C-alpha positions as CSV (number, residue, x, y, z in Angstrom):
1,X,9.2,-15.3,-17.4
2,X,9.2,-12.0,-15.6
3,X,10.1,-9.1,-17.8
4,X,11.7,-5.8,-16.8
5,X,8.2,-4.1,-17.3
6,X,6.7,-6.6,-14.9
7,X,9.4,-5.7,-12.3
8,X,9.0,-2.0,-12.8
9,X,5.2,-2.2,-12.5
10,X,5.4,-4.3,-9.3
11,X,7.8,-1.9,-7.8
12,X,5.7,1.2,-8.7
13,X,2.6,-0.6,-7.3
14,X,4.4,-1.3,-4.0
15,X,5.7,2.3,-3.8
16,X,2.1,3.7,-4.4
17,X,0.7,1.4,-1.8
18,X,3.3,2.7,0.7
19,X,2.3,6.3,-0.1
20,X,-1.3,5.4,0.2
21,X,-0.7,3.9,3.7
22,X,1.2,7.0,4.7
23,X,-1.6,9.4,3.7
24,X,-4.3,7.1,5.3
25,X,-2.4,7.3,8.6
26,X,-3.1,11.0,8.5
27,X,-6.8,10.5,7.8
28,X,-7.0,7.9,10.7
29,X,-5.6,10.5,12.9
30,X,-8.4,13.0,12.1
31,X,-10.3,14.8,14.9
32,X,-13.5,13.8,13.2
33,X,-14.5,10.4,14.7
34,X,-16.2,9.1,11.5
35,X,-13.4,10.1,9.3
36,X,-10.9,8.6,11.7
37,X,-12.8,5.3,11.8
38,X,-13.1,5.1,8.0
39,X,-9.5,6.1,7.6
40,X,-8.5,3.3,10.0
41,X,-10.4,0.8,8.1
42,X,-8.9,1.9,4.9
43,X,-5.5,2.0,6.4
44,X,-5.8,-1.6,7.4
45,X,-6.7,-2.6,3.9
46,X,-3.8,-0.5,2.4
47,X,-1.3,-2.0,4.8
48,X,-2.3,-5.6,3.8
49,X,-2.1,-4.6,0.2
50,X,1.3,-3.0,0.7
51,X,2.6,-6.2,2.4
52,X,1.3,-8.4,-0.5
53,X,2.9,-6.1,-3.1
54,X,6.2,-6.2,-1.2
55,X,6.1,-10.1,-1.2
56,X,5.3,-10.1,-4.9
57,X,8.1,-7.6,-5.5
58,X,10.6,-9.8,-3.9
59,X,9.4,-12.8,-6.0
60,X,9.8,-10.9,-9.3
61,X,13.2,-9.6,-8.4
62,X,14.6,-13.0,-7.9
């Protein structure tokens, strides 16, 4: 059974992942090549996490 707390926590996690992805886009656009490369790698992971959390969010909201 999914509780309201579960729903709220899942929603907050998805929102945080979206903010993280947004911030990492800026890092990936850095003029510093190493920082940009590391930012791009982290961005790819954050986007994957964001998508998984969005799917999870849709499951708990049903």
